C-alpha positions, 0 to 999 in steps of 0.5 A, spaced: 696 623 032 695 614 031 698 614 037 693 619 041 687 616 039 690 609 040 691 611 048 684 614 048 682 608 045 685 603 050 683 608 055 676 608 053 676 600 053 679 601 060 673 605 063 668 602 060 671 594 063 671 597 070 664 600 069 661 593 067 667 588 072 669 592 077 674 593 081 679 586 083 677 584 090 683 583 094 678 578 098 672 574 096 667 570 099 663 564 098 657 562 100 653 557 101 646 553 103 641 547 102 637 549 096 631 545 100 630 545 107 624 542 111 621 547 115 621 545 123 629 543 121 636 545 121 641 547 117 648 550 116 649 556 112 657 556 111 661 562 108 669 560 105 673 567 105 678 568 100 683 573 104 690 573 102 695 576 105 690 581 107 689 583 115 685 588 119 678 591 120 672 587 116 665 585 117 660 580 114 653 582 114 647 577 112 640 579 111 637 574 115 628 573 113 623 572 118 621 566 120 628 563 122 634 563 128 641 563 128 646 560 132 653 562 131 659 555 128 664 557 126 666 564 127 674 564 127 674 569 133 669 574 130 665 578 134 657 574 132 651 578 132 644 577 130 641 583 131 635 585 128 634 581 121 642 582 121 648 577 123 654 580 124 662 578 124 665 582 126 674 582 125 678 587 129 684 583 125 682 578 121 684 571 121 691 569 118 690 564 115 689 566 107 683 561 106 678 560 112 670 558 113 665 561 117 658 558 118 652 558 122 646 554 123 639 557 121 632 554 125 626 554 120 620 554 124 615 550 123 610 554 120 614 557 115 614 557 107 615 560 100 623 561 099 627 565 102 633 569 100 640 571 103 643 577 100 650 580 104 657 584 104 663 583 107 667 590 108 674 591 109 679 596 109 685 596 105 689 602 103 686 606 107 679 605 105 673 601 106 672 596 101 665 592 099 664 586 097 657 583 095 655 576 097 652 573 092 644 572 093 643 564 096 636 562 096 633 556 100 627 553 098 622 550 104 619 543 102 615 540 107 615 534 103 622 533 105 624 527 110 625 529 117 633 531 119 636 525 123 638 527 130 644 525 132 647 523 139 650 528 143 657 527 146 657 526 154 662 528 159 665 525 166 668 530 170 673 527 176 677 532 180 683 529 184 686 531 190 694 531 189 697 535 194 692 539 197 696 543 202 700 546 196 692 547 193 694 542 187 689 538 184 687 534 178 682 535 173 680 530 169 675 529 164 672 523 160 668 525 153 664 520 149 664 524 143 659 518 140 657 520 132 660 526 133 667 528 129 667 535 127 671 541 131 670 541 138 673 545 144 673 543 151 673 549 156 674 549 164 673 556 167 679 556 172 678 560 179 682 566 181 688 564 185 689 557 181 693 557 174 693 551 169 697 546 166 697 540 161 697 533 162 693 529 157 691 533 151 689 526 147 691 531 141 688 537 142 692 544 143 692 546 151 692 554 153 690 558 159 688 565 158 684 569 162 683 563 167 680 559 161 683 552 161 682 551 152 683 544 149 682 545 142 682 539 136 680 540 129 676 535 129 673 531 135 677 524 136 674 519 133 675 513 139 669 512 143 672 514 149 678 518 151 680 522 157 684 529 157 687 532 164 690 538 167 693 540 173 691 547 177 695 550 183 694 555 187 701 554 191 699 555 197 694 550 202 687 551 199 680 547 199 678 543 192 676 549 187 669 549 184 670 549 177 665 549 171 666 548 163 662 546 157 664 542 151 662 547 145 662 542 138 659 546 132 654 550 135 652 545 140 654 546 148 655 541 153 656 543 160 659 539 165 660 541 172 664 542 178 666 535 180 668 534 188 675 531 189 674 523 188 668 524 185 665 523 179 659 528 176 656 525 169 652 531 165 650 529 160 642 529 160 644 537 162 642 541 156 647 546 151 642 552 154 645 552 160 644 559 162 649 559 169 653 565 170 660 561 169 657 558 162 655 565 159 661 568 161 665 562 157 660 563 151 661 570 151 669 568 151 667 563 145 663 567 141 666 575 142 673 577 139 677 583 142 672 588 140 672 594 145 673 600 141 678 606 144 675 611 147 677 618 144 682 621 149 681 628 152 687 633 151 690 631 157 690 624 154 684 621 159 677 618 158 672 622 160 669 621 166 661 618 166 655 623 165 651 618 162 644 616 165 643 609 167 634 610 166 629 607 171 627 600 167 620 601 163 614 597 163 613 592 159 617 591 152 620 596 148 625 598 144 632 602 144 637 604 139 644 601 141 649 606 138 655 603 141 658 597 146 664 596 150 668 591 154 674 594 157 673 602 156 672 607 161 665 610 161 663 615 156 660 621 157 655 625 152 661 630 149 664 624 148 658 622 143 658 629 141 665 629 138 666 623 135 658 622 132 656 629 132 650 627 137 647 631 141 642 628 144 642 624 150 645 617 152 642 612 155 647 606 159 645 600 159 650 594 163 649 587 159 653 581 160 659 584 161 659 590 156 658 597 157 652 598 152 650 606 150 642 606 148 639 613 144 631 613 144 625 609 147 619 606 143 613 602 144 612 600 136 618 596 133 616 600 126 618 608 130 625 605 134 627 602 127 625 609 123 629 612 128 635 607 127 634 609 120 635 616 121 641 615 126 645 610 121 646 617 118 651 619 123 652 611 126 653 607 121 652 601 125 646 603 130 641 597 130 635 596 134 635 592 141 628 590 145 627 590 153 622 587 157 621 590 163 628 592 163 632 586 161 634 586 154 631 580 149 631 578 142 627 583 138 624 577 134 622 575 141 619 581 143 616 581 136 612 575 137 609 577 144 604 579 146 605 583 152 608 589 146 605 596 148 601 598 143 
């Protein structure tokens, strides 16, 4: 009898402890940001992840208060999304490191005031179950009395393209980098035209890789030299004219374009904005911030994805909102039957091609609150649905749409 009572007491104690303290998580996140920031300045929001040997899918989601905009810094190959009021870091497979850090730069609007609260959660899969780990709340006080943040000099880049053996289509690319005060992690990425391969000549301490027509130099921290040179060769194996090569240096959250150079010609582009809009630069940044997150379609009985039957609507005038329920880069186009089988979705789905992605949208709303209410209802079937905005058929950030005077009433 005494043993039975003892066992019951032990079980009760374990239940009470588990109720108050919850399960021990295999993965934890320590979120950090400065306690005070001056309106109009930028600050870094950093998350230190301790995951041990855990692998597989994971997502960090952080709520971003009004008056703030976000750009990614260190993503650890996660897909980075900033839509509506949330930032998401999404991994199909977590990094191999037991501990790693991801971060983002947050810009505070000059007119913002008060206190800003950041909350979020990390979702992951363990033992075939979805687990959630809440992030601690981070509070940032906006203080106009603080001194403005100092602006550091940006790195500079000089490019030279040298004809080595033109009759064999062989050229050497030399890049001279002036890092100035920048010492953080960095990558230099060149977009190599089809028909050429790249091989390294001088890395200056970087790791070199050539994948999917990108020549990439990666540093854990930029060299402290006042100036240094990296180089590589491109080869076509047959006579070809000098290739048109574009690329950029990505350091922290900044992007510095380095345009194509001609044979024996140095092209210096430090004055160019890091917010370059060239198609090749966009492709490079897309490669950086997006992991291979294309979701596999549900196959038919024959093992072949169904043919596309989804409407590509004509652009609507003015600003309007839709709800995105899915996106894929590499998978075949999906049809309405696919969404009916996958999500029990019975309404028509629209298809939009955007930055190389097939994006699947539902609903059309002139009012943001109506779109948000529809998103909330939609999330019962598609948990990660979110609101997106368009201006005359062109996709724009939701915040830009809300701030615009052209919003349809």
